[in-house]
Wavefront OBJ file of the C-alpha trace (Angstrom):
o trace
v 6.946 11.323 22.110
v 4.359 9.923 23.194
v 1.182 8.837 22.037
v -0.964 11.979 24.401
v 2.098 14.416 22.452
v 1.216 12.916 18.368
v -2.549 13.525 19.906
v -1.977 17.210 21.175
v 0.283 17.115 17.602
v -2.379 16.355 15.147
v -5.132 18.013 16.850
v -3.703 21.464 16.761
v -1.940 20.742 13.004
v -6.585 19.619 12.142
v -7.640 23.052 13.789
v -5.063 24.904 12.577
v -5.057 24.552 8.945
v -9.002 22.991 9.166
v -8.989 20.063 7.547
v -9.675 16.808 8.208
v -7.585 14.795 11.620
v -7.390 11.449 9.053
v -5.362 13.616 6.562
v -3.485 14.352 9.414
v -2.199 11.597 10.703
v -1.695 10.086 6.925
v 0.919 13.302 6.698
v 2.108 11.590 9.977
v 2.917 8.573 9.060
v 4.415 9.728 6.115
v 7.027 11.960 7.227
v 7.563 9.291 10.247
v 8.225 6.792 7.278
v 10.235 9.241 5.615
v 12.420 9.974 8.695
v 12.522 6.301 9.702
v 13.813 5.425 5.739
v 16.777 7.806 5.752
v 18.551 5.159 8.059
v 18.854 2.874 5.091
v 21.984 4.457 3.789
v 22.463 2.358 1.041
v 19.122 0.698 -0.038
v 15.762 2.340 -1.055
v 13.487 0.854 1.647
v 10.157 0.365 2.174
v 8.657 1.399 4.890
v 4.868 1.945 6.820
v 3.807 3.756 9.831
v 0.938 2.785 11.194
v -0.742 5.370 14.361
v -3.303 4.266 16.332
v -6.241 7.013 16.162
v -7.172 6.326 19.813
v -4.228 6.124 21.659
v -1.508 7.737 19.415
v 0.784 5.192 19.968
v 2.652 3.700 16.566
v 4.117 1.259 14.712
v 6.914 0.775 12.286
v 7.732 -2.055 9.725
v 9.777 -2.592 6.746
v 8.528 -4.404 3.784
v 9.540 -6.569 1.159
v 8.157 -7.701 -2.066
v 8.623 -11.146 -2.573
v 9.288 -11.076 -7.044
v 10.233 -14.353 -9.224
v 13.647 -14.918 -9.303
v 13.942 -14.393 -13.035
v 13.806 -10.449 -12.469
v 15.821 -8.269 -10.779
v 15.137 -7.468 -7.318
v 15.409 -4.106 -6.071
v 18.081 -3.907 -3.388
v 16.027 -3.207 0.011
v 12.516 -3.653 -0.608
v 12.155 -6.695 -2.967
v 13.574 -10.463 -2.419
v 13.833 -13.106 -4.846
v 11.966 -16.492 -3.922
v 15.359 -17.756 -3.216
v 15.880 -15.032 -0.923
v 12.706 -15.285 0.990
v 12.747 -19.239 0.960
v 15.913 -18.688 3.529
v 13.714 -16.169 5.848
v 10.001 -17.989 5.407
v 9.903 -20.928 2.954
v 5.668 -20.409 3.038
v 6.505 -16.784 0.927
v 5.671 -17.008 -2.628
v 6.066 -15.018 -5.478
v 3.915 -11.429 -4.820
v 3.861 -11.779 -1.070
v 5.566 -9.309 1.243
v 7.690 -10.121 4.408
v 6.879 -6.915 7.187
v 9.272 -6.487 9.809
v 8.182 -4.700 12.729
v 11.639 -2.215 13.249
v 12.350 0.523 15.729
v 10.882 4.213 15.787
v 12.020 7.076 14.585
v 11.209 9.648 16.659
v 8.493 12.655 16.129
v 10.646 15.658 16.621
v 10.908 19.411 14.290
v 12.043 17.553 11.849
v 9.007 15.484 11.222
v 6.644 18.135 12.095
v 8.215 20.075 9.797
v 7.877 17.514 7.168
v 4.568 16.456 8.042
v 3.400 20.413 7.818
v 4.764 19.951 4.135
v 3.503 16.913 3.540
v -0.566 18.555 4.610
v 0.007 21.080 2.608
v 0.815 18.876 -0.578
v -2.322 16.974 0.648
v -4.235 19.999 0.711
v -3.528 21.418 -2.965
l 1 2 3 4 5 6 7 8 9 10 11 12 13 14 15 16 17 18 19 20 21 22 23 24 25 26 27 28 29 30 31 32 33 34 35 36 37 38 39 40 41 42 43 44 45 46 47 48 49 50 51 52 53 54 55 56 57 58 59 60 61 62 63 64 65 66 67 68 69 70 71 72 73 74 75 76 77 78 79 80 81 82 83 84 85 86 87 88 89 90 91 92 93 94 95 96 97 98 99 100 101 102 103 104 105 106 107 108 109 110 111 112 113 114 115 116 117 118 119 120 121 122 123
């Protein structure tokens, strides 16, 4: 979906439900993050999606939290300090390592997910 199309969907949802566009954007970001997570079958990745409120363009990032070596790191969302040092020696415990990943398209399924999230947010 192109940025202008995404902005049109936000406008439609906001007008249809009578809610703030910011809530619709947040719901769409959550829906896109959820769709992206489905690409990672055996892991529980942390995914962040950021939609530009003016252009409708969005970026998707996968993140990992750096944990101390004496704690069990969750596969797909956390790194031990040893693993983090292999990626970037400047990473310390508590830091977040972010990598941009390919955007998931915003189709019918993602629109339904966004509609569901909006319903939950409004309640």
